[in-house]
C-alpha angles and dihedrals in degrees: 000000000000091000091051093046092054091057097048096091091062097041097045101030094127095048093044088054090052091049090051093052097047092043089059091050093049097052093042090054092048093240095146132055107244084356090279114183118220119172141131134194127193106223104170098110094046092051090050091049089055091045094240098129108035090135094053102067097148097044137092122215128208142175112217135172117265124242109271094021118145130209089229089057092044090056089062098044118355097185092053087062096049141083127219108225130191118193131188120170107321093332126095140179125204134201131232088038094203092062130071128225121240117288088240092060093107090061092043092052094049091049092047090051090051092051090055092050096049093039091229096159091235117130103150124073120195119188127185139149110240112186093224093054094045092051095045093047088065092052100040122037138179118357093346090072092063097038095049094049091050090050094056094039110030092181087070087079090062091058099035109025091164090058129229122302118225128210122193119234121290134156113286112254093014129134087235091060091050092051094046091048093054092045092050096048124082118148096330120127094210133051127189121209106208111248092354119065154287132285122196128188133206146150087258139008095265093055093050091048091051088058092047092052095050093048091050091048091052093046092050091048092050092051091047093051093047101047110139 
């Protein structure tokens, strides 16, 4: 694992650069409490392509944000805020061993497994806490969240034709939240956690951030149009 980790900067230089850029945008916009960073990236196929994991045929590999990471820190050096994780069955190994992965890793892993099963093309998960989305998720729930945002911003349908999935409230980092998230998500590229935040999914960081921006734009517009 240590040998693989040391080669990640060269193999994932483009995606790390994208993570750095969007991390700066997220913390500057105040889209995360305490600027907490929460992302994951499935890297198995890329590692195989570069012949770095020939001996790990039955494993999946991920990069995920560490517990206590901050988007403002991730802007400066994304890899320094991330863990390399190898999973096989219900077992996993993490590097560096002295660090801990994000408390939301259980949900990220279940969603990543689902993406592989449904062949969605998504491998990057981006999670933040935009004020507009948190406020609106307590006013609109279920399918109405997606339909109302599409009504006020029709271009949303061009970015997210499948709509926006919605997950009812559950304790952050809990098994219940992981289960509800997987149950709520079908082919959507965005998932709202009621009263908590927004997750967006893409083949790369830039794609996921595009979805996050358009959902936040629609949520802000809805709140502006419905001020009492």
